Each structure stands twice: as C-alpha cells, then as structure tokens.
A tleap script that builds the chain and sets N, CA, C and O, in Angstrom:
source leaprc.protein.ff14SB
mol = sequence {
  NMET ARG ARG VAL ALA ALA ARG GLY VAL MET
  ALA ALA HIE CYS GLY ARG CYS THR SER HIE
  CYS ALA GLY LEU LYS LEU LEU ASP ALA LYS
  THR ILE ILE VAL VAL ALA ALA ASP GLN GLY
  LEU ARG ARG SER VAL ALA PHE ALA LEU GLU
  VAL GLU GLY TYR ALA THR GLN SER TYR ASP
  THR LEU ARG THR ALA GLU ASP ALA SER ARG
  LEU ALA LEU CYS THR VAL LEU ASP ASP ASP
  ILE LEU ARG SER GLU PRO GLN ALA ALA ALA
  GLN PHE LEU SER ASN ARG GLY GLY PRO ALA
  ILE LEU LEU VAL ASP GLY LEU SER ALA LEU
  GLN GLN ARG VAL ASP TYR THR THR LEU THR
  LYS PRO PHE THR GLY ALA ASP LEU LEU GLY
  VAL ILE ASN SER LEU ILE GLU ALA ALA CLYS
}
set mol.1.N position { -54.254 6.950 5.827 }
set mol.1.CA position { -54.762 7.480 6.952 }
set mol.1.C position { -56.002 8.425 6.739 }
set mol.1.O position { -55.943 9.329 5.906 }
set mol.2.N position { -56.880 8.254 7.337 }
set mol.2.CA position { -57.991 9.216 7.040 }
set mol.2.C position { -58.368 10.203 8.350 }
set mol.2.O position { -57.992 9.992 9.502 }
set mol.3.N position { -59.048 11.122 7.984 }
set mol.3.CA position { -59.058 12.027 9.043 }
set mol.3.C position { -60.618 12.210 9.272 }
set mol.3.O position { -61.306 12.493 8.291 }
set mol.4.N position { -61.167 12.074 10.425 }
set mol.4.CA position { -62.487 12.165 10.793 }
set mol.4.C position { -62.772 13.005 11.682 }
set mol.4.O position { -62.008 13.213 12.624 }
set mol.5.N position { -63.967 13.654 11.526 }
set mol.5.CA position { -64.271 14.814 12.714 }
set mol.5.C position { -65.115 13.980 13.981 }
set mol.5.O position { -66.004 13.196 13.647 }
set mol.6.N position { -64.881 14.130 15.068 }
set mol.6.CA position { -65.429 13.709 16.252 }
set mol.6.C position { -65.926 14.553 17.191 }
set mol.6.O position { -65.276 14.608 18.235 }
set mol.7.N position { -67.108 15.370 17.090 }
set mol.7.CA position { -67.510 16.179 17.993 }
set mol.7.C position { -66.340 17.509 18.050 }
set mol.7.O position { -66.038 18.047 19.115 }
set mol.8.N position { -65.862 17.846 16.948 }
set mol.8.CA position { -64.890 19.334 17.009 }
set mol.8.C position { -63.660 18.508 17.298 }
set mol.8.O position { -62.714 19.287 17.414 }
set mol.9.N position { -63.338 17.446 17.439 }
set mol.9.CA position { -62.131 17.317 17.586 }
set mol.9.C position { -61.360 16.262 16.374 }
set mol.9.O position { -61.803 15.233 15.864 }
set mol.10.N position { -60.044 16.971 16.155 }
set mol.10.CA position { -59.539 16.012 14.827 }
set mol.10.C position { -59.133 14.829 15.166 }
set mol.10.O position { -58.578 14.621 16.245 }
set mol.11.N position { -59.357 13.931 14.304 }
set mol.11.CA position { -59.010 12.430 14.709 }
set mol.11.C position { -58.465 11.873 13.412 }
set mol.11.O position { -58.799 12.271 12.297 }
set mol.12.N position { -57.483 10.792 13.701 }
set mol.12.CA position { -56.946 10.165 12.609 }
set mol.12.C position { -57.277 8.707 12.697 }
set mol.12.O position { -57.262 8.130 13.785 }
set mol.13.N position { -57.603 8.043 11.474 }
set mol.13.CA position { -57.925 6.503 11.548 }
set mol.13.C position { -56.928 5.773 10.664 }
set mol.13.O position { -56.926 6.121 9.484 }
set mol.14.N position { -56.181 4.932 10.989 }
set mol.14.CA position { -55.218 4.139 10.445 }
set mol.14.C position { -56.038 3.378 9.258 }
set mol.14.O position { -55.409 3.179 8.219 }
set mol.15.N position { -57.352 2.952 9.325 }
set mol.15.CA position { -57.835 2.104 8.292 }
set mol.15.C position { -57.372 0.720 8.466 }
set mol.15.O position { -57.998 -0.093 7.786 }
set mol.16.N position { -56.436 0.247 9.202 }
set mol.16.CA position { -56.016 -1.001 9.013 }
set mol.16.C position { -56.733 -1.866 9.900 }
set mol.16.O position { -56.747 -3.087 9.747 }
set mol.17.N position { -57.480 -1.115 11.058 }
set mol.17.CA position { -57.956 -2.053 12.146 }
set mol.17.C position { -59.271 -2.388 11.747 }
set mol.17.O position { -59.959 -1.776 10.931 }
set mol.18.N position { -59.622 -3.592 12.502 }
set mol.18.CA position { -61.392 -4.069 11.964 }
set mol.18.C position { -62.319 -3.117 12.565 }
set mol.18.O position { -63.319 -2.830 11.907 }
set mol.19.N position { -62.150 -2.590 13.693 }
set mol.19.CA position { -62.947 -1.553 14.560 }
set mol.19.C position { -62.773 -0.318 14.357 }
set mol.19.O position { -61.662 0.115 14.665 }
set mol.20.N position { -63.544 0.421 13.920 }
set mol.20.CA position { -63.345 2.061 13.671 }
set mol.20.C position { -62.575 2.604 14.982 }
set mol.20.O position { -61.589 3.325 14.826 }
set mol.21.N position { -62.987 2.288 16.165 }
set mol.21.CA position { -62.503 3.009 17.440 }
set mol.21.C position { -61.093 2.175 17.803 }
set mol.21.O position { -60.400 2.648 18.704 }
set mol.22.N position { -60.670 1.019 17.172 }
set mol.22.CA position { -59.516 0.295 17.758 }
set mol.22.C position { -58.324 1.448 17.148 }
set mol.22.O position { -57.414 1.856 17.870 }
set mol.23.N position { -58.487 1.857 15.807 }
set mol.23.CA position { -57.340 2.754 15.262 }
set mol.23.C position { -57.443 4.412 15.432 }
set mol.23.O position { -56.589 5.110 14.885 }
set mol.24.N position { -58.263 4.872 16.025 }
set mol.24.CA position { -58.472 6.171 16.304 }
set mol.24.C position { -57.517 6.668 17.389 }
set mol.24.O position { -57.221 6.089 18.434 }
set mol.25.N position { -57.052 7.969 16.896 }
set mol.25.CA position { -56.157 8.763 17.879 }
set mol.25.C position { -56.989 9.948 17.936 }
set mol.25.O position { -57.280 10.438 16.845 }
set mol.26.N position { -57.461 10.549 19.050 }
set mol.26.CA position { -58.012 11.883 19.228 }
set mol.26.C position { -57.163 12.811 19.364 }
set mol.26.O position { -56.611 12.771 20.464 }
set mol.27.N position { -56.754 13.821 18.545 }
set mol.27.CA position { -55.944 15.076 18.863 }
set mol.27.C position { -56.843 16.382 18.805 }
set mol.27.O position { -57.628 16.562 17.874 }
set mol.28.N position { -56.689 17.283 19.848 }
set mol.28.CA position { -57.376 18.419 19.692 }
set mol.28.C position { -56.507 19.558 19.203 }
set mol.28.O position { -55.285 19.416 19.178 }
set mol.29.N position { -57.063 20.640 18.829 }
set mol.29.CA position { -56.434 21.688 18.363 }
set mol.29.C position { -55.064 22.125 19.270 }
set mol.29.O position { -54.142 22.752 18.748 }
set mol.30.N position { -55.055 21.816 20.332 }
set mol.30.CA position { -53.946 22.194 21.257 }
set mol.30.C position { -52.898 21.012 21.560 }
set mol.30.O position { -52.108 21.028 22.503 }
set mol.31.N position { -53.005 20.093 20.706 }
set mol.31.CA position { -51.874 19.059 21.007 }
set mol.31.C position { -50.781 19.246 20.305 }
set mol.31.O position { -50.789 19.531 19.107 }
set mol.32.N position { -49.469 19.057 21.204 }
set mol.32.CA position { -47.998 19.246 20.496 }
set mol.32.C position { -47.523 17.865 20.578 }
set mol.32.O position { -47.801 17.138 21.532 }
set mol.33.N position { -46.812 17.499 19.585 }
set mol.33.CA position { -45.970 16.269 19.540 }
set mol.33.C position { -44.724 16.384 19.765 }
set mol.33.O position { -44.064 17.061 18.976 }
set mol.34.N position { -44.137 15.811 20.793 }
set mol.34.CA position { -42.696 15.830 21.264 }
set mol.34.C position { -41.942 14.588 20.719 }
set mol.34.O position { -42.317 13.439 20.956 }
set mol.35.N position { -40.821 14.905 19.950 }
set mol.35.CA position { -40.227 13.784 19.384 }
set mol.35.C position { -38.772 13.793 20.038 }
set mol.35.O position { -38.156 14.827 19.781 }
set mol.36.N position { -38.197 13.018 20.702 }
set mol.36.CA position { -36.746 13.181 21.094 }
set mol.36.C position { -36.604 11.620 21.571 }
set mol.36.O position { -37.472 10.967 22.151 }
set mol.37.N position { -35.391 11.213 21.214 }
set mol.37.CA position { -34.744 9.627 21.717 }
set mol.37.C position { -34.451 9.705 23.272 }
set mol.37.O position { -34.382 8.693 23.970 }
set mol.38.N position { -34.306 10.824 23.692 }
set mol.38.CA position { -33.923 10.916 25.281 }
set mol.38.C position { -35.158 11.143 26.063 }
set mol.38.O position { -35.744 12.226 26.051 }
set mol.39.N position { -35.573 10.059 26.782 }
set mol.39.CA position { -36.838 10.119 27.625 }
set mol.39.C position { -36.923 11.252 28.739 }
set mol.39.O position { -38.040 11.403 29.233 }
set mol.40.N position { -36.010 11.981 29.152 }
set mol.40.CA position { -35.664 12.591 30.261 }
set mol.40.C position { -36.446 14.099 29.248 }
set mol.40.O position { -37.492 14.681 29.534 }
set mol.41.N position { -35.624 14.356 28.206 }
set mol.41.CA position { -36.138 15.528 27.492 }
set mol.41.C position { -37.519 15.368 27.223 }
set mol.41.O position { -38.267 16.218 27.705 }
set mol.42.N position { -38.004 14.463 26.561 }
set mol.42.CA position { -39.426 14.028 26.520 }
set mol.42.C position { -40.232 14.696 27.269 }
set mol.42.O position { -40.931 15.678 27.020 }
set mol.43.N position { -40.043 13.928 28.455 }
set mol.43.CA position { -40.644 14.443 29.841 }
set mol.43.C position { -40.745 15.561 30.017 }
set mol.43.O position { -41.874 16.030 30.156 }
set mol.44.N position { -39.700 16.320 30.071 }
set mol.44.CA position { -39.285 17.713 30.673 }
set mol.44.C position { -40.123 18.764 29.675 }
set mol.44.O position { -40.776 19.698 30.140 }
set mol.45.N position { -40.019 18.489 28.239 }
set mol.45.CA position { -40.921 19.274 27.431 }
set mol.45.C position { -42.370 19.033 27.521 }
set mol.45.O position { -43.191 19.943 27.640 }
set mol.46.N position { -42.685 17.675 27.456 }
set mol.46.CA position { -44.053 17.480 27.714 }
set mol.46.C position { -44.527 18.002 29.022 }
set mol.46.O position { -45.726 18.279 28.993 }
set mol.47.N position { -43.911 18.229 30.217 }
set mol.47.CA position { -44.341 18.583 31.393 }
set mol.47.C position { -44.580 20.135 31.445 }
set mol.47.O position { -45.502 20.624 32.099 }
set mol.48.N position { -43.650 20.906 30.681 }
set mol.48.CA position { -43.496 22.162 30.372 }
set mol.48.C position { -44.588 22.584 29.648 }
set mol.48.O position { -44.975 23.710 29.962 }
set mol.49.N position { -45.320 21.923 28.610 }
set mol.49.CA position { -46.317 22.212 27.782 }
set mol.49.C position { -47.628 21.985 28.403 }
set mol.49.O position { -48.618 22.687 28.196 }
set mol.50.N position { -47.569 20.789 29.307 }
set mol.50.CA position { -48.992 20.475 29.791 }
set mol.50.C position { -49.452 21.413 30.799 }
set mol.50.O position { -50.640 21.729 30.865 }
set mol.51.N position { -48.331 22.000 31.801 }
set mol.51.CA position { -48.589 22.907 32.737 }
set mol.51.C position { -49.340 24.213 32.089 }
set mol.51.O position { -50.073 24.993 32.696 }
set mol.52.N position { -49.020 24.251 30.876 }
set mol.52.CA position { -49.362 25.690 30.443 }
set mol.52.C position { -50.882 25.208 29.595 }
set mol.52.O position { -51.407 26.050 28.865 }
set mol.53.N position { -51.388 24.126 29.712 }
set mol.53.CA position { -52.715 23.848 29.119 }
set mol.53.C position { -52.448 23.080 27.871 }
set mol.53.O position { -53.530 22.752 27.384 }
set mol.54.N position { -51.636 22.740 27.293 }
set mol.54.CA position { -51.309 21.932 25.961 }
set mol.54.C position { -51.219 20.494 26.229 }
set mol.54.O position { -50.435 19.995 27.035 }
set mol.55.N position { -52.154 19.789 25.432 }
set mol.55.CA position { -52.013 18.356 25.416 }
set mol.55.C position { -50.874 17.933 24.676 }
set mol.55.O position { -50.524 18.579 23.689 }
set mol.56.N position { -50.170 16.774 25.098 }
set mol.56.CA position { -48.979 16.459 24.443 }
set mol.56.C position { -49.067 14.903 24.062 }
set mol.56.O position { -49.945 14.234 24.608 }
set mol.57.N position { -48.311 14.382 23.270 }
set mol.57.CA position { -48.214 12.882 22.905 }
set mol.57.C position { -46.549 13.120 22.669 }
set mol.57.O position { -46.046 14.084 22.091 }
set mol.58.N position { -45.960 12.171 23.172 }
set mol.58.CA position { -44.361 11.811 23.174 }
set mol.58.C position { -44.118 10.572 22.298 }
set mol.58.O position { -44.908 9.628 22.307 }
set mol.59.N position { -43.204 10.591 21.674 }
set mol.59.CA position { -42.389 9.667 20.799 }
set mol.59.C position { -41.114 9.570 20.925 }
set mol.59.O position { -40.642 10.651 21.277 }
set mol.60.N position { -40.316 8.732 20.793 }
set mol.60.CA position { -39.058 7.915 20.794 }
set mol.60.C position { -38.488 8.009 19.437 }
set mol.60.O position { -37.267 8.156 19.412 }
set mol.61.N position { -39.145 7.954 18.217 }
set mol.61.CA position { -38.841 7.872 16.944 }
set mol.61.C position { -39.729 8.838 15.936 }
set mol.61.O position { -40.844 9.262 16.237 }
set mol.62.N position { -39.143 9.076 14.863 }
set mol.62.CA position { -39.777 9.858 13.969 }
set mol.62.C position { -41.109 8.841 13.156 }
set mol.62.O position { -42.236 9.259 12.892 }
set mol.63.N position { -40.669 7.676 12.926 }
set mol.63.CA position { -41.645 6.822 12.306 }
set mol.63.C position { -42.900 6.793 13.211 }
set mol.63.O position { -43.985 6.796 12.630 }
set mol.64.N position { -42.885 6.767 14.436 }
set mol.64.CA position { -43.931 6.647 15.172 }
set mol.64.C position { -44.698 7.950 15.605 }
set mol.64.O position { -45.685 7.920 16.340 }
set mol.65.N position { -44.128 9.148 15.056 }
set mol.65.CA position { -44.446 10.326 15.585 }
set mol.65.C position { -45.315 10.811 14.229 }
set mol.65.O position { -46.224 11.631 14.357 }
set mol.66.N position { -44.995 10.287 13.027 }
set mol.66.CA position { -45.309 10.741 11.516 }
set mol.66.C position { -46.836 10.862 11.510 }
set mol.66.O position { -47.265 11.892 10.991 }
set mol.67.N position { -47.583 10.138 11.913 }
set mol.67.CA position { -48.999 10.354 11.348 }
set mol.67.C position { -49.813 11.302 12.658 }
set mol.67.O position { -50.796 12.002 12.414 }
set mol.68.N position { -49.271 11.186 13.903 }
set mol.68.CA position { -49.953 12.349 14.691 }
set mol.68.C position { -49.311 13.610 14.610 }
set mol.68.O position { -49.918 14.587 15.049 }
set mol.69.N position { -48.196 13.746 14.126 }
set mol.69.CA position { -47.620 15.111 13.831 }
set mol.69.C position { -48.369 15.753 12.570 }
set mol.69.O position { -47.992 16.878 12.242 }
set mol.70.N position { -49.424 15.132 11.810 }
set mol.70.CA position { -49.833 15.853 10.661 }
set mol.70.C position { -51.205 16.428 11.254 }
set mol.70.O position { -51.791 17.300 10.611 }
set mol.71.N position { -51.637 16.047 12.245 }
set mol.71.CA position { -53.005 16.364 12.839 }
set mol.71.C position { -52.654 17.577 14.084 }
set mol.71.O position { -53.584 18.266 14.503 }
set mol.72.N position { -51.360 17.747 14.576 }
set mol.72.CA position { -51.238 18.123 15.821 }
set mol.72.C position { -50.935 19.846 15.567 }
set mol.72.O position { -50.794 20.288 14.426 }
set mol.73.N position { -50.868 20.628 16.661 }
set mol.73.CA position { -50.984 22.059 16.795 }
set mol.73.C position { -49.270 22.352 15.972 }
set mol.73.O position { -49.110 23.029 14.956 }
set mol.74.N position { -48.345 21.753 16.624 }
set mol.74.CA position { -47.054 21.714 16.189 }
set mol.74.C position { -46.362 20.368 16.646 }
set mol.74.O position { -46.964 19.547 17.337 }
set mol.75.N position { -45.160 20.204 16.251 }
set mol.75.CA position { -44.128 19.075 16.449 }
set mol.75.C position { -43.183 19.753 17.036 }
set mol.75.O position { -42.992 20.856 16.525 }
set mol.76.N position { -42.295 19.397 18.236 }
set mol.76.CA position { -41.273 19.547 19.009 }
set mol.76.C position { -40.080 18.553 18.836 }
set mol.76.O position { -40.065 17.479 19.439 }
set mol.77.N position { -39.029 18.966 17.949 }
set mol.77.CA position { -38.150 17.906 17.688 }
set mol.77.C position { -36.645 17.838 18.091 }
set mol.77.O position { -36.009 18.697 17.480 }
set mol.78.N position { -35.998 17.206 18.794 }
set mol.78.CA position { -34.920 17.277 19.333 }
set mol.78.C position { -33.945 16.948 18.043 }
set mol.78.O position { -34.301 16.118 17.206 }
set mol.79.N position { -32.720 17.637 17.940 }
set mol.79.CA position { -31.870 17.705 16.735 }
set mol.79.C position { -31.113 16.159 16.999 }
set mol.79.O position { -30.799 15.538 15.983 }
set mol.80.N position { -30.931 15.775 17.835 }
set mol.80.CA position { -30.172 14.438 17.996 }
set mol.80.C position { -31.221 13.179 17.368 }
set mol.80.O position { -30.597 12.200 16.960 }
set mol.81.N position { -32.322 13.123 17.281 }
set mol.81.CA position { -33.114 12.236 16.616 }
set mol.81.C position { -32.952 12.686 15.071 }
set mol.81.O position { -33.084 11.836 14.191 }
set mol.82.N position { -32.710 13.816 14.801 }
set mol.82.CA position { -32.636 13.906 13.177 }
set mol.82.C position { -31.281 13.256 12.621 }
set mol.82.O position { -31.303 12.485 11.661 }
set mol.83.N position { -30.075 13.625 13.298 }
set mol.83.CA position { -28.953 12.891 13.269 }
set mol.83.C position { -29.035 11.295 13.141 }
set mol.83.O position { -28.434 10.628 12.299 }
set mol.84.N position { -29.816 10.853 14.047 }
set mol.84.CA position { -29.697 9.439 14.161 }
set mol.84.C position { -30.868 8.796 13.237 }
set mol.84.O position { -30.931 7.570 13.325 }
set mol.85.N position { -31.656 9.312 12.505 }
set mol.85.CA position { -32.611 9.114 11.539 }
set mol.85.C position { -32.635 10.067 10.467 }
set mol.85.O position { -33.582 10.826 10.261 }
set mol.86.N position { -31.203 10.001 9.543 }
set mol.86.CA position { -31.375 11.006 8.540 }
set mol.86.C position { -32.292 10.930 7.389 }
set mol.86.O position { -32.720 11.951 6.850 }
set mol.87.N position { -32.587 9.800 7.023 }
set mol.87.CA position { -33.683 9.481 5.814 }
set mol.87.C position { -35.055 9.639 6.542 }
set mol.87.O position { -35.911 10.260 5.912 }
set mol.88.N position { -35.354 9.213 7.653 }
set mol.88.CA position { -36.832 9.350 8.098 }
set mol.88.C position { -36.933 11.007 8.497 }
set mol.88.O position { -38.059 11.487 8.369 }
set mol.89.N position { -36.089 11.721 8.868 }
set mol.89.CA position { -35.896 12.803 9.162 }
set mol.89.C position { -36.416 13.992 7.903 }
set mol.89.O position { -37.265 14.883 7.925 }
set mol.90.N position { -35.541 13.551 6.934 }
set mol.90.CA position { -35.737 14.236 5.861 }
set mol.90.C position { -37.437 14.433 5.211 }
set mol.90.O position { -38.093 15.388 4.795 }
set mol.91.N position { -37.691 12.893 5.410 }
set mol.91.CA position { -39.232 12.789 5.147 }
set mol.91.C position { -40.117 13.259 5.990 }
set mol.91.O position { -41.243 13.598 5.624 }
set mol.92.N position { -39.736 13.323 7.113 }
set mol.92.CA position { -40.563 13.765 8.336 }
set mol.92.C position { -40.749 15.318 7.956 }
set mol.92.O position { -41.832 15.788 7.609 }
set mol.93.N position { -39.584 16.035 8.064 }
set mol.93.CA position { -39.601 17.281 7.847 }
set mol.93.C position { -40.502 17.803 6.474 }
set mol.93.O position { -40.924 18.958 6.422 }
set mol.94.N position { -40.698 16.998 5.578 }
set mol.94.CA position { -41.096 17.589 4.269 }
set mol.94.C position { -42.744 17.077 4.552 }
set mol.94.O position { -43.661 17.783 4.132 }
set mol.95.N position { -42.973 16.038 5.155 }
set mol.95.CA position { -44.351 15.701 5.138 }
set mol.95.C position { -45.295 15.908 6.354 }
set mol.95.O position { -46.383 15.336 6.417 }
set mol.96.N position { -44.844 16.732 7.300 }
set mol.96.CA position { -45.656 16.904 8.460 }
set mol.96.C position { -46.688 17.794 8.099 }
set mol.96.O position { -46.504 18.421 7.057 }
set mol.97.N position { -47.850 18.014 8.794 }
set mol.97.CA position { -48.689 18.976 8.945 }
set mol.97.C position { -48.646 20.356 9.224 }
set mol.97.O position { -49.105 21.285 8.559 }
set mol.98.N position { -48.144 20.367 10.104 }
set mol.98.CA position { -48.124 21.734 11.020 }
set mol.98.C position { -46.634 21.999 11.114 }
set mol.98.O position { -45.714 21.283 10.719 }
set mol.99.N position { -46.576 23.469 11.869 }
set mol.99.CA position { -45.040 23.759 12.160 }
set mol.99.C position { -44.371 22.973 12.923 }
set mol.99.O position { -44.956 22.207 13.690 }
set mol.100.N position { -42.961 23.036 12.836 }
set mol.100.CA position { -42.221 22.293 13.495 }
set mol.100.C position { -40.768 23.308 14.226 }
set mol.100.O position { -40.062 24.163 13.691 }
set mol.101.N position { -40.762 22.776 15.553 }
set mol.101.CA position { -39.840 23.373 16.503 }
set mol.101.C position { -38.584 22.646 16.677 }
set mol.101.O position { -38.695 21.655 17.400 }
set mol.102.N position { -37.425 22.874 16.209 }
set mol.102.CA position { -36.231 21.933 16.287 }
set mol.102.C position { -35.229 22.506 17.324 }
set mol.102.O position { -34.613 23.569 17.245 }
set mol.103.N position { -35.193 21.538 18.357 }
set mol.103.CA position { -34.357 21.816 19.618 }
set mol.103.C position { -32.845 21.550 19.185 }
set mol.103.O position { -32.493 20.417 18.857 }
set mol.104.N position { -32.102 22.458 19.191 }
set mol.104.CA position { -30.713 22.409 18.725 }
set mol.104.C position { -29.596 22.556 19.891 }
set mol.104.O position { -29.867 23.188 20.912 }
set mol.105.N position { -28.722 22.136 19.760 }
set mol.105.CA position { -27.625 22.331 20.552 }
set mol.105.C position { -26.860 23.405 19.925 }
set mol.105.O position { -26.734 23.523 18.706 }
set mol.106.N position { -26.289 24.283 20.910 }
set mol.106.CA position { -25.990 25.652 20.252 }
set mol.106.C position { -24.506 25.547 19.617 }
set mol.106.O position { -24.050 26.445 18.910 }
set mol.107.N position { -23.717 24.236 19.970 }
set mol.107.CA position { -22.422 24.050 19.139 }
set mol.107.C position { -22.670 23.494 18.152 }
set mol.107.O position { -21.825 23.749 17.294 }
set mol.108.N position { -23.679 22.622 17.714 }
set mol.108.CA position { -23.945 21.991 16.519 }
set mol.108.C position { -25.071 22.309 16.050 }
set mol.108.O position { -25.675 21.356 15.557 }
set mol.109.N position { -25.656 23.419 16.009 }
set mol.109.CA position { -26.873 23.898 15.581 }
set mol.109.C position { -26.892 23.931 13.708 }
set mol.109.O position { -26.176 24.485 12.874 }
set mol.110.N position { -27.909 23.174 13.643 }
set mol.110.CA position { -28.088 23.169 12.133 }
set mol.110.C position { -28.691 24.492 11.380 }
set mol.110.O position { -29.417 25.284 11.981 }
set mol.111.N position { -28.436 24.606 10.434 }
set mol.111.CA position { -28.597 26.194 9.638 }
set mol.111.C position { -30.026 26.260 9.609 }
set mol.111.O position { -30.680 25.250 9.348 }
set mol.112.N position { -30.646 27.516 9.891 }
set mol.112.CA position { -32.082 27.739 10.088 }
set mol.112.C position { -32.498 27.539 8.810 }
set mol.112.O position { -31.768 27.836 7.864 }
set mol.113.N position { -33.951 26.913 8.615 }
set mol.113.CA position { -34.714 26.855 7.364 }
set mol.113.C position { -35.911 27.456 7.474 }
set mol.113.O position { -36.393 27.817 8.548 }
set mol.114.N position { -36.458 27.593 6.338 }
set mol.114.CA position { -37.525 28.442 6.320 }
set mol.114.C position { -38.792 27.666 7.038 }
set mol.114.O position { -39.650 28.297 7.655 }
set mol.115.N position { -38.821 26.235 6.894 }
set mol.115.CA position { -39.776 25.408 7.136 }
set mol.115.C position { -39.960 24.838 8.565 }
set mol.115.O position { -40.843 24.029 8.849 }
set mol.116.N position { -38.996 25.359 9.494 }
set mol.116.CA position { -38.950 25.069 10.775 }
set mol.116.C position { -38.372 26.145 11.423 }
set mol.116.O position { -37.689 26.978 10.826 }
set mol.117.N position { -38.687 26.191 13.039 }
set mol.117.CA position { -38.270 27.340 13.885 }
set mol.117.C position { -37.103 26.513 14.821 }
set mol.117.O position { -37.436 25.389 15.197 }
set mol.118.N position { -36.067 26.898 15.124 }
set mol.118.CA position { -35.095 26.567 16.067 }
set mol.118.C position { -35.258 27.068 17.368 }
set mol.118.O position { -35.864 28.100 17.654 }
set mol.119.N position { -34.703 26.311 18.139 }
set mol.119.CA position { -34.621 26.764 19.601 }
set mol.119.C position { -33.432 26.300 20.268 }
set mol.119.O position { -33.375 25.076 20.387 }
set mol.120.N position { -32.522 26.926 20.709 }
set mol.120.CA position { -31.183 26.368 21.271 }
set mol.120.C position { -31.305 25.905 22.756 }
set mol.120.O position { -31.754 26.546 23.706 }
set mol.121.N position { -30.853 24.775 22.733 }
set mol.121.CA position { -30.543 24.317 24.398 }
set mol.121.C position { -29.482 24.698 24.939 }
set mol.121.O position { -28.452 24.687 24.266 }
set mol.122.N position { -29.465 25.041 26.004 }
set mol.122.CA position { -30.573 24.779 26.850 }
set mol.122.C position { -31.604 25.966 26.910 }
set mol.122.O position { -31.166 27.116 26.863 }
set mol.123.N position { -32.977 25.732 27.015 }
set mol.123.CA position { -33.960 26.694 27.231 }
set mol.123.C position { -34.838 26.552 28.426 }
set mol.123.O position { -34.723 25.704 29.312 }
set mol.124.N position { -35.687 27.448 28.336 }
set mol.124.CA position { -36.542 27.499 29.465 }
set mol.124.C position { -37.749 27.159 28.972 }
set mol.124.O position { -37.928 27.216 27.755 }
set mol.125.N position { -38.904 26.698 29.948 }
set mol.125.CA position { -40.060 26.528 29.521 }
set mol.125.C position { -40.752 27.891 28.781 }
set mol.125.O position { -41.576 27.760 27.876 }
set mol.126.N position { -40.374 29.025 29.210 }
set mol.126.CA position { -40.809 30.339 28.903 }
set mol.126.C position { -40.248 30.552 27.403 }
set mol.126.O position { -40.955 31.098 26.557 }
set mol.127.N position { -39.239 30.199 27.180 }
set mol.127.CA position { -38.579 30.177 25.761 }
set mol.127.C position { -39.376 29.312 24.805 }
set mol.127.O position { -39.678 29.692 23.673 }
set mol.128.N position { -39.715 28.090 25.328 }
set mol.128.CA position { -40.343 27.403 24.351 }
set mol.128.C position { -41.707 27.830 24.142 }
set mol.128.O position { -42.187 27.693 23.017 }
set mol.129.N position { -42.470 28.382 25.177 }
set mol.129.CA position { -43.849 28.842 25.138 }
set mol.129.C position { -43.686 29.939 24.187 }
set mol.129.O position { -44.498 29.936 23.262 }
set mol.130.N position { -42.787 30.913 24.207 }
set mol.130.CA position { -42.591 32.079 23.190 }
set mol.130.C position { -42.651 31.588 21.858 }
set mol.130.O position { -43.492 32.074 21.102 }
set mol.131.N position { -41.773 30.564 21.400 }
set mol.131.CA position { -41.943 29.868 20.398 }
set mol.131.C position { -43.189 29.533 19.697 }
set mol.131.O position { -43.703 29.852 18.624 }
set mol.132.N position { -43.543 28.643 20.861 }
set mol.132.CA position { -45.175 28.298 20.496 }
set mol.132.C position { -46.137 29.290 20.057 }
set mol.132.O position { -46.709 29.257 18.967 }
set mol.133.N position { -46.313 30.296 21.076 }
set mol.133.CA position { -47.039 31.333 20.854 }
set mol.133.C position { -46.795 32.290 19.408 }
set mol.133.O position { -47.673 32.878 18.778 }
set mol.134.N position { -45.580 32.249 19.160 }
set mol.134.CA position { -45.234 33.041 18.024 }
set mol.134.C position { -45.489 32.313 16.719 }
set mol.134.O position { -45.683 32.935 15.675 }
set mol.135.N position { -45.486 30.939 16.789 }
set mol.135.CA position { -45.934 30.332 15.552 }
set mol.135.C position { -47.585 30.416 15.449 }
set mol.135.O position { -48.101 30.757 14.385 }
set mol.136.N position { -48.372 30.094 16.588 }
set mol.136.CA position { -49.864 30.284 16.614 }
set mol.136.C position { -49.965 31.607 16.078 }
set mol.136.O position { -50.844 31.683 15.220 }
set mol.137.N position { -49.447 32.511 16.269 }
set mol.137.CA position { -49.732 34.008 15.866 }
set mol.137.C position { -49.348 34.105 14.237 }
set mol.137.O position { -50.059 34.583 13.353 }
set mol.138.N position { -48.147 33.570 14.111 }
set mol.138.CA position { -48.080 33.446 12.509 }
set mol.138.C position { -48.946 32.735 11.567 }
set mol.138.O position { -48.985 32.937 10.353 }
set mol.139.N position { -49.766 31.727 12.353 }
set mol.139.CA position { -50.580 31.067 11.410 }
set mol.139.C position { -51.887 31.664 11.284 }
set mol.139.O position { -52.717 31.213 10.494 }
set mol.140.N position { -52.118 32.710 12.068 }
set mol.140.CA position { -53.339 33.288 11.945 }
set mol.140.C position { -53.630 34.318 10.974 }
set mol.140.O position { -54.758 34.805 10.910 }
savepdb mol mol.pdb
quit
C-alpha cells in the first residue's frame, strides 16, 4: 500500500491495479471508518457522524477495513466483530494507523486497554461525538 498526496487529501493506492486511479481511495482528514457486522448499527453510526460533518466509510469485516483505517481520523469498531474474527482483530488493533473506538456491550465489556477507547452500548450520537472530540484533542 502506497500513500500519495492528491491536492491535500490523503490517498491510498493498492499498487495492484494497472491504472493509478482504479485503486485509489480518497480519504480526507475527517473520514471515520465504521466496522460492524450488523448493517443497522453501521448505518446508524455513519448517519450520526455524517450529520456532524464527518465523512464515513463502512465495512462489515475487519479485513476489508484494514487499509482504509490506516489513513482515517479514527476507526469505530463494534465488539461483536472482534469476537467473530479474533485473529483478524488482534492484527487490526495492532496495525491501524489512528485511534480506535470500541463499541462494547455493558454486560460483556472487554477490559479497557491503552490503545483504544471504549464506548458502552447503548449510546447516543452526542456520546460518540464526545469520544471522537476527546481523541482529536488528545492528538493535538
């Protein structure tokens, strides 16, 4: 994966295509990756973020989200996907580029780790935005 600059926008190029543009995914500094197996949850989270002006890309597996997460502002992960893909989850959490927010069920919440932030379900859009804003402030 190569990173290329395109008019101030971060871009990823897979290097496997024959045309430079065919493998180009544009991500700006306000793109948030949403990874959840449940389509309804992905849509809800993406909608809440888009209303606040963030661009989103949604994925149903960790493998498909891996490259995009390296270039994004942050990644929002549902803990159900971590349990369904434990090996991919370990690799994903150690190789991502930016911060991660793990959406956890209050009854089965994983122990908080230093390398990601947890948000307990159910949560509101304001709760999610509060966590994202705190991550942005911490990165400054």
